[in-house]
C-alpha positions, 0 to 999 in steps of 0.5 A: 488551458490544455495540458500537453505532455513535453516531447521527452526523448523516447527511451532506448532499449537499454533504458526500457530494460533498466527502468523496471529495476529503477522503479523496483528500488523504490518499491523495495525500500517501501516494502522492506521498511514496512515488513521489517518494522512489523516484525520489530513492533513488540521489541520497539514497544518494549523499548519505548514503554508502550503496549504493542497495540499502541504501536499502531500509530507508528504504522498508521502515521506512515500510510496516512502521510502517504495518503495525504501527500500522494495527491500532489505527486502527479502535479509535482512530476508534471511541473518538475519532471519525473527524474527530479521528483523521483530522486528527491523522494528517495533522498527524503525517504532515506533521511526519514529512515535515518531519523527514525533509527535515532528516535528516542520516544514514540512521538518522535518516531511517529513524526519521523515516520510522517517524514518518511511518508512524505518521501514515499508519497512521491516514490511509488506513484511517480514510478508507476507513472513513468512505467505507464508512459514508457510502456504501451498498454499491451506490455504493461502487465508484464512490465508491472509484474516484473517491477513487482518481483524485485519489490517483493523481495522486501516482504520476503527478506523483511520479516526474517531480517527484522527478526534477526536484527531485533534478536541479535542487534538493536531495533534501530538497525531496521531503519538503517538498512534503507540507506545503502538501497537509497544511495543505489537508487539515487545513482540509477535515477539521476543517470537513467530515469526518463524525465517526463514533464508537462509543457504547461503545468496547471496550478496546484489546488492548495484549497483542495489539498487542505480540505482533503488532507485535513479530512483524511487525517482527522478521519484516520485519527478518529479510527485510531483513538476509537475505543479508547477513553481519551475522548468522549462519545460526543467528542468522537462524533464531533470529530467524525462529523467535521471529517465528513464535512471536510471531505464533502467540501473537497468533493464540492470543490473538485466539481467547481475547479478546472484543475482539482487535486484529484480528478474525480471525473475519472470515476466515470470510467467503469474499469477505473472505478471498479479498480480503485473502489474495489482496491480500497475496500479490499485493502481495508482487510488486507492492510491490517494483516501484516500488523496482526501477524507479529502480535499473534506469533510473538505475543500470542504463540510465544515465537521469537522475532526470528521464528515469527519472520520465518512464518511470514516470509513464505507469503512473499515467496509465493507472491514472487512465484505467481508474478510470472504467470499473472499475465497468462491468467488474466489473458485466459480469464479476464479481469472480471472473473479473476477479481471476483473469484480471487477476492472471495478466495483471499477473504476466506484465506484471511479467516483461516488464520483465526484457527491458528492457536498454540497447538497449530503445527508450524508447517500448517502456518507456513502453508497458509501464509504461502497460499495467502501470498499466492492469491494476494499477489494476484489481487494486487497486480490485477487491481493495479493494472486495471486502473490504466485500462481506459485512461488516456496518456494525459490522464495517467498522472491523475489516475496514478495519484488517485489509485495510490492515494486510495491504496494508502488510505485503505492500508492506514484505515486497515491497520487502525481497524485491525488494532481496534477490533483486537483491542475491543476483545483485549483489555489494555490490562491483558495486552501481555496475556497470550490467550487474550491476544490470540482471541482478539487477533482471531476476531480481527482476522474474521472481520477483516476476511469478511470485509475482503469478501464484501469487496467482490461485489464491486468487481461485479459491475465489470464486463467480461471484455473490460481491460482487454487492451491490457490483459489481452483477454478476448472477452465475451464478444471482443477480439483478441488484441494484436 
């Protein structure tokens, strides 16, 4: 069966100008929610009578939920239309936020974070999908960069607002701030969002969803409890083996069904393969950084939540500033050069935070955060747009789904890895000891930095001309696109 995109009316110029802002509302909600929560981790841990490192389940459960449910976002949008799915996602995310705010224990909070993740799983990939179908490839970097600017206000405001809320109000308010943003988003989506769908949507691969979802969930659980004494080594090995079997089973399933959950054949495209695999490995390192910063600043160095937020905010400020020049940098140097060099720089910058201690002046911490934000922004924008360099219009949904799934899996695993590394050097009895926490977080920064550097190897398979249709880079032998 051939899937044909429904001939949706071409958006007018006003809608094209408004669309990036509508998509940015969803990005803003997600980024604000995560960064506010990171700052509030020590306070919530104290309120729920758990150690700060045990709060990793609250962070990882959300990103894991995204990874499990993102694969059906493309199918949902094709079947029910981008407008209905995007609006429903914002509504579900908002309800999840409300329930998180009224949670009374960590198990309830984790469950509500999973509900948030189900809504979030539909927001970002469907938003990206709508952007890609609305704007031609030659305009995609500029449009996606514009989308990222409002969404980066979340990481800039999140740490500071979270610190103020925790210091002066109650930690539950960090979740309630999503509600007014969600209402604005719902109004804009229902009124203006283009409604793309497929005339003949294929059936959902339910068996593939069960295999992939359970395999990823089990793998994340193993990473989360690794190093703890609740399970024996044999039990851990058994769960890890079962996870591998489930994921291998999905791999076999994907080659034998006409409409797999994730279209793995897209990995035959060099640009797509490099973008997704490089993003996955790179985000394993970057994904754990937001979890480590509050532990270092609040528990290790003794800063207040407000001061901790002020130290993190410059990272987002730098990211916003860079978005304006990203298209020019990519046009000048091309994806291959930018991604290889930038990945090496980001990995080294992560490791520099292993030098932050009790005697480090605040201005140096702010400067390091600002520089890291600058190059991290370049990394994310480059990888996110390279994904679509060689995919056709009919492959957009699958490409967006795979890319978003890989990103969220790596962030979830990154948080689990960062917590695992820190806990290996910080016994549970010393979780409140500042010196021990500083040492454990320093070791985690070094490992995550090296992991980020390793991801540069993935981008070496790119050619200089790869992605030229998106970046307008001429490459070695290519011509500058018109």
